[in-house]
Structure formats: C-alpha cells, structure tokens
C-alpha positions as a Markdown table, in Angstrom:
| # | Residue | x | y | z |
|---|---|---|---|---|
| 1 | Met | 110.3 | 76.8 | 121.0 |
| 2 | Pro | 109.7 | 74.4 | 123.6 |
| 3 | Gly | 106.1 | 74.6 | 125.2 |
| 4 | Phe | 104.8 | 73.1 | 128.3 |
| 5 | Val | 101.5 | 72.0 | 129.4 |
| 6 | Tyr | 101.1 | 71.8 | 133.2 |
| 7 | Ile | 98.3 | 70.8 | 135.8 |
| 8 | Leu | 97.5 | 73.0 | 138.7 |
| 9 | Ala | 95.4 | 71.9 | 141.7 |
| 10 | Ser | 93.9 | 74.2 | 144.4 |
| 11 | Arg | 95.0 | 73.2 | 147.9 |
| 12 | Ala | 92.3 | 70.7 | 148.9 |
| 13 | Glu | 92.4 | 69.1 | 145.1 |
| 14 | Arg | 89.1 | 69.9 | 144.2 |
| 15 | Ala | 89.9 | 72.3 | 141.2 |
| 16 | Leu | 92.3 | 71.3 | 138.5 |
| 17 | Tyr | 93.6 | 73.9 | 136.1 |
| 18 | Ile | 95.1 | 72.5 | 132.7 |
| 19 | Gly | 97.1 | 75.4 | 130.9 |
| 20 | Val | 99.9 | 75.6 | 127.9 |
| 21 | Thr | 103.1 | 78.1 | 128.1 |
| 22 | Ser | 106.3 | 78.4 | 126.7 |
| 23 | Asp | 107.8 | 80.1 | 129.9 |
| 24 | Leu | 106.8 | 78.1 | 132.8 |
| 25 | Val | 108.3 | 80.0 | 135.4 |
| 26 | Arg | 107.1 | 83.4 | 134.7 |
| 27 | Arg | 103.4 | 81.3 | 133.8 |
| 28 | Met | 103.6 | 80.2 | 137.7 |
| 29 | Ala | 104.3 | 83.6 | 139.0 |
| 30 | Gln | 101.5 | 85.3 | 137.2 |
| 31 | His | 99.4 | 82.6 | 138.8 |
| 32 | Arg | 100.8 | 82.9 | 142.1 |
| 33 | Ser | 100.4 | 86.8 | 142.2 |
| 34 | Arg | 96.7 | 86.3 | 140.6 |
| 35 | Ala | 97.8 | 88.9 | 138.0 |
| 36 | Ile | 94.9 | 87.3 | 135.8 |
| 37 | Arg | 92.0 | 88.4 | 138.6 |
| 38 | Ser | 89.1 | 86.7 | 136.2 |
| 39 | Ser | 90.9 | 83.7 | 135.5 |
| 40 | Phe | 89.4 | 80.6 | 136.5 |
| 41 | Ala | 92.9 | 79.9 | 138.4 |
| 42 | Cys | 92.8 | 82.9 | 140.3 |
| 43 | Arg | 88.8 | 82.4 | 141.3 |
| 44 | Tyr | 89.7 | 78.6 | 142.4 |
| 45 | Gln | 93.2 | 79.6 | 143.8 |
| 46 | Thr | 95.1 | 76.5 | 141.8 |
| 47 | Asp | 98.2 | 77.2 | 142.3 |
| 48 | Arg | 100.1 | 73.8 | 143.2 |
| 49 | Leu | 101.9 | 72.5 | 140.4 |
| 50 | Leu | 101.7 | 69.0 | 140.1 |
| 51 | Leu | 102.6 | 68.0 | 136.5 |
| 52 | Val | 104.5 | 69.1 | 133.8 |
| 53 | Glu | 105.2 | 67.8 | 130.3 |
| 54 | Glu | 107.3 | 69.5 | 127.9 |
| 55 | Phe | 107.3 | 69.5 | 124.3 |
| 56 | Pro | 109.6 | 70.4 | 121.6 |
| 57 | Thr | 107.0 | 72.8 | 120.0 |
| 58 | Ile | 103.9 | 75.0 | 121.6 |
| 59 | Val | 101.9 | 73.7 | 118.9 |
| 60 | Glu | 102.4 | 70.0 | 120.2 |
| 61 | Ala | 102.0 | 71.5 | 123.6 |
| 62 | Ile | 98.7 | 72.7 | 122.7 |
| 63 | Ala | 97.6 | 69.5 | 120.9 |
| 64 | Arg | 98.4 | 67.7 | 124.3 |
| 65 | Glu | 96.4 | 70.6 | 126.4 |
| 66 | Lys | 93.3 | 70.1 | 124.5 |
| 67 | Gln | 93.8 | 66.0 | 124.6 |
| 68 | Leu | 94.0 | 66.5 | 128.4 |
| 69 | Lys | 91.0 | 68.7 | 128.9 |
| 70 | Arg | 88.7 | 66.3 | 127.4 |
| 71 | Trp | 89.8 | 63.7 | 130.1 |
| 72 | Arg | 87.4 | 63.1 | 132.8 |
| 73 | Arg | 88.7 | 64.2 | 136.3 |
| 74 | Glu | 89.3 | 60.9 | 137.5 |
| 75 | Lys | 91.9 | 60.0 | 134.6 |
| 76 | Lys | 93.8 | 63.5 | 135.2 |
| 77 | Leu | 93.8 | 62.8 | 138.7 |
| 78 | Ala | 95.4 | 59.1 | 137.6 |
| 79 | Leu | 98.2 | 60.9 | 135.5 |
| 80 | Ile | 99.1 | 62.7 | 137.9 |
| 81 | Arg | 99.6 | 60.1 | 140.7 |
| 82 | Arg | 101.6 | 58.2 | 138.1 |
| 83 | Thr | 104.5 | 60.9 | 138.0 |
| 84 | Asn | 103.7 | 62.4 | 141.2 |
| 85 | Pro | 102.6 | 59.8 | 143.8 |
| 86 | Ser | 103.0 | 62.2 | 146.6 |
| 87 | Met | 101.3 | 65.1 | 145.2 |
| 88 | Thr | 103.9 | 67.1 | 145.3 |
| 89 | Asp | 104.2 | 71.0 | 144.3 |
| 90 | His | 106.8 | 71.2 | 141.4 |
| 91 | Ser | 107.2 | 74.8 | 141.8 |
| 92 | Thr | 108.5 | 75.3 | 145.4 |
| 93 | Gln | 111.9 | 76.0 | 144.2 |
| 94 | Trp | 111.0 | 79.1 | 142.7 |
| 95 | Arg | 109.2 | 81.0 | 145.3 |
C-alpha cells in the first residue's frame, strides 16, 4: 500500500503541518471538515495542500515525515517553493 507525506499551510502560511496517510483524499476531507477538533491542523486552520510526496510503502512515508519534521521552517518552505512556486492548493479539485 502506498503512503503519502503532505504539507498543509494556513491561509497566511504562518503555520505548517506535516502529515502522513495512505488515503490522501479522505485525509484532506477530514482536515477540511475539522473532524479532529483537538488537532494542530484544526487549531491553526492548516487546510491548504502545498506539497505531496508519494512513497511505495507507508513505512517509507513515515520515515520521510520524521525527516521533514526535523527540518527548520525555512528549509520546509524552500522545498515547497521548489515544487510549487505559486503556492497553489493541490486539493482544490477534491472540493
């Protein structure tokens, strides 16, 4: 089963959220509906999908998530801008 690492941002890009999932469409629906009220993503309204990386297995995706979470904010933003220079929300087609 493939795994996905994703980075969400708030509207003003002040908050970044890094997550991992095996079902990206379902997970984005959960973020948008604020289904998990106590989560970081809910509190900071991080619902713009700016980066997605797909991996052959969920184990590999989890390893990448851990790596990204150790990075400084500037490095995360540089990664996002390399692959998504206009900072477009990739999940708009799922709404």
